[in-house]
N, C-alpha and C positions, 0 to 999 in steps of 0.2 A: 971233396969238391963242394963249392958253395955256389948257389944260383940266385940271382936276382929274379924278381917276379917276371919282368919283361923278357929276360933271357929264357927262362923256363917256358914261358908261354910260346915264344917263337920256336923253340926246339920241339915242343910236344904238339904244336898245332892248336893248342887251346887259346882262349882269350884271357887277357889279364883280368877282365871282369869275372870270368868263371873262377879263376884262382882266388880272387878276392872274395867271391861268394862262398867258396869252400872254407875259406878262413873265417868268414863271419858266422857261419853255422857250426863251426867247430869240427869240421870234417878233416881239414888239413891246415895246420898252422905252421908257418916257417919256424924252425926251431933254433936258428942261429941269428946272429947279428954281426954286421960289419963294424969296423972301428968307428965308422961315421954314424952308426946307429941304425942302418938300414936292415930290414928283416931279410934273411937269406934262407933258402931251402937247402937242406943237407941231402946226402945220398939216401939216408933213411926216409926223408920226406918224399923224395922222388919215387922210391919203392912203394910207399903208401899211396902216392898219386896213381901209380900203375894199377894198384888194387882197386882204387876208386873207379878209374876209367873202365877197367875190365868188368867190374860188377855193374856199372852203368850200362855197358853194352850187353850184359846178360839180362837186362830188363828190370833191375831193382831200382826202386825210388831212392832218392838221397837219404830219406829217413831210414829205409831198410838197410842201406849201405852202412850207415853208422852202426847199426846193430850187428851186421854181418862182420864188420871189421874187427869186432871184439871176440870173434869165434874162430875156431880152426878152419871154418869154411873159407876164410879169406887168406889162408896161407898161400905163399907164393907158388908152391908146387901145385896146389889144388887149382889155383886160378889159371896157371899155364895149361894144366890138363884140360880144363874146361874150354879154353880157347882152342886148343888142338882139336878137341871133340867137335866144337862148333864148325871149325874149318873143314874137318873131315866130312861132316854131314853135307856141307855146302858143296865141297868138291865132288863127293859121290854123286850128287844130283846132277851137277854140271857134266861130269864124265859120262853119265848114262845118256844124257841128251846129246852130247858131243859124239859118242859112238854111233848113235842111231842116225844122226844127220850125216856123218862121214860115210857110213855104210850106204845111205841113200844116194849120196853124191857119187860114190864110186860105181854104184850100179848104173846110175844114169849116164855117167861118163863112158861106160862100156857099151852104151847103146841098148841096154836091157831094161825092160819094164821093172818097176819095183814090185817086190812081193807084197801082196795086200797086208800081210801081217806087219811089215815095216811101217806102212802108213798108219795102221791101226794103233801100233805101239806109240808112234810119235804123236798122233792126234790125241790119244788118251792121256799121254803125259802132259801135253800142253793145254788141253781143254777140259780136264776133268771137272773143273768148277762149272763149266757151261752145261755139264750133264745134270747138274743139280740146282742151278740157279738161272733165272732169266737174265737177259741183258740189263734190264732196269734194276733188278736186285743186286747184280754184281757191282753196280755203281754205288750201292749202299753197303757194300761189304769190304771194309778197309783191308781185311786179310788178303783179298784178291788183288787189289790194285795198288796197295801201299808197300813199296819196296822196303821202307824202314820197318814196317810192321813184320814183314816176312823175315827180315834179318833178326829182329828181336825174338821171333818164335824159334828160329834156328838156334839162337843162343840159349833160350830157356829150355828147349828140348835137350840140348847138350848138357846143361846144368843138371837137369833131372836124371839123365843117363849117368852122369858122373856120380851123382848121389847113390843111384842104384848100384853102380859098380863098386863103390867103397863100402857097401853094406848098410847104408842108411835105411831107416824104417819110418813108415807113416807114424806121425806123432812126435818125431824128433823136431826140435825147435827150428833148425834150419830148413827142414822139409816143410814145416808149416809155412815159412816164408815163400818157398817155391810154389806151394799149392795156392796160396792166396794171390800170388803174382799171376799164376796161370789163370785163375778165375777172373781177375781184374782185366787181363789182356783179352780174354774171351768176351767179356762184357764190352770192352772198347772196340774190338775188331769184328764183332758181329752187330755192332750198332745197338747193343742191348736187346737184340731180337732172338727170343728163345727158339723160334721156328728155324732161323738160320743156324742156330747152334745144333739142333737135331739133324738138320740136313748135312752139316759138316760131319757129325758123328756117323751118319749113314754112309757118307762118302768114304770115311776112313774104314768102315766095316766092309764095304762092297767093292771098293776099287783097290786092287793090290798096289798099283803105282802110287796111290795116295799115301800109303804107309812108307813106301820107299822114298817118296819126295819129302815127307814131313819128318821122317825119322821116328814117328810115334808108333813103335811096335806094340803088339798086344800087351806085352809085359809092361811097357812104359805107360800105356794108357790105363791099365789096371792099377798100377802104382799111383798114378795121379788121382784116380778116383778114390782109392783108399786114403791117400794123404789128405785130400780135401775133406772127406768125412771126418777123419781124425782131428784135423785142424778146427773144424766147426764144432765138433763135440767138446773140444778143449774150451771153447768159448762158452758153450751152454753150461759147462761144469761150474762156471763162476756164478751162475744164476739159479740153478736147480738144486733141489734137495737130493740126497744120495739115492733114495728109492726112485725118484723121478729120473735121475741120470741112468740108473740101471735099466729102466724100461727104454729110455732113449737109445742107449748103446745097443740094445738088442734089436731095435726096430728102425732106427734112423738110417736112411739110405736104401732101404729095401725097395722102395717104389721110386727111386731117383729118376728113372726114365719116363715115369708117368707125369711128372710135373711140367716139363717144358711144353708139350703140346697143350696142356690145360692152360698154362700161363699165356701161351700164344693166342689161344682162343679168347681168353678174357681181354687181352690187350686189343685184339681185333674188334671185339664187341664194344669196348670202351671208346676206342678211337672212331668207331662208326656212330657214336652217339646213342647206342642202345641203352635204354633205361635199366637201372640195376634191378628193377622188379620185373623185367621181361622174363617170360618162362624159360627161354634159352639160357639167360644169364643165371637164373635161379638153379637150373640143372647143373651148370658149371660150378656154382657155389656149393652145391651138395657134394659134388665130387671133390672139391677143395677140402671141405670139412672131413670127408671120409679119409682122404690121404693124410690130412693133418692129425686127426685123432689116432691114426694107425701108429704114429710114432710118439705123439704127445699124450695119449691117454684121454680120459674124459673129465678129469678134475679141472673145474674152472680156475682154481688157484694156480695150477700148473700152466694152464694156457696163459694166464696173466704174466707169469714169469717169463715164458717163452716170448710173448709179445714185447716185453721189456728188453729182452736180449736182442731181438730183431731191430727194435727202435734205436738201441744204443750202439750196435755193432754192425757197421756197414759191410764187414767181411762176410757176414752171414748171408747177405743178399747178392754179393758180387757174382756175376756170371749167370744169374737167374732171370734177369729182365724184370724183376719185381722192384718197384719203387713206392714211395708214399702214395702217389696217385692211384696206383693199382690196388694197394692195400685198402685205401678208402673206398674204392669201387666194390671190392669184395666184401668189406665190412657192411656196406649199405645193403648188399644182397643178402648177407647173413642175417641182418636185422629183419629184413622182410621175411625170410624163412622162419625166424623165431616168432614173428608176429602172426603169421598165417598157420603155424603148426598147432 
């Protein structure tokens, strides 16, 4: 069967503009022509479009989709399995809340008071974010109020679980893409706030319903951590010498949960207008230096290569809350430490 662009747009719910854009960037080109010379989409093109739309729903950028389409990760069976997994996670959450509310309705209809545990379960399920964030903070937490963001997370969690189920390992190219996408979405959906990031982590650790709601099991969370470390080490490997990489592999990530509260404290000080030579900021800078040298060593040449990597590779900073402004603030504090030492 052959499809004109307008017909395909109407049948799929996409816009003609979107299909033209996919064509322009080389993601989906109509591979046939009519006798009159009009471009037409074939059945194979439609199947590729399904892959594109599915990967888009799984949270990948158009650039990453182009890469993924050339790998086994984009096979039709794999993508269908991912969609099924995503739907299963969503349905499981909805069924749990539905059961709780139906049980509460039946109890009340029978003229009986609700068991306190029913109220507690329902409230914890629906208000777990409020346990860890103020009302004002929740307004600045897209993950809480943005339905599209929540849907993207369900899709990404499903994609990671599918990777685990098929035996993928941290360091695999497709797993690197998932890890970087995870960190990019964390950055976006926490507003780049590392304090929010740590509180979300605490919520996942302390609230059983949080894991059930998100689908982020302990196994999956550990997999993402290891995948993120492996993906970042692969970037550093392009900049560092072999002996430097050996030290990095042995020590990088060891203090990963020490960084977010430190970064949050520095952001707070910077935003409050605290001078970089303030004693409090200098103490934070000392801790930064200690954590940095723990994985980077003490060779200034190594430090320069690592700084070059951070400057050139945004993926090394995604999910951390660190930007050029904060780097500049810390550098000024470090220079003051060097001057007064």
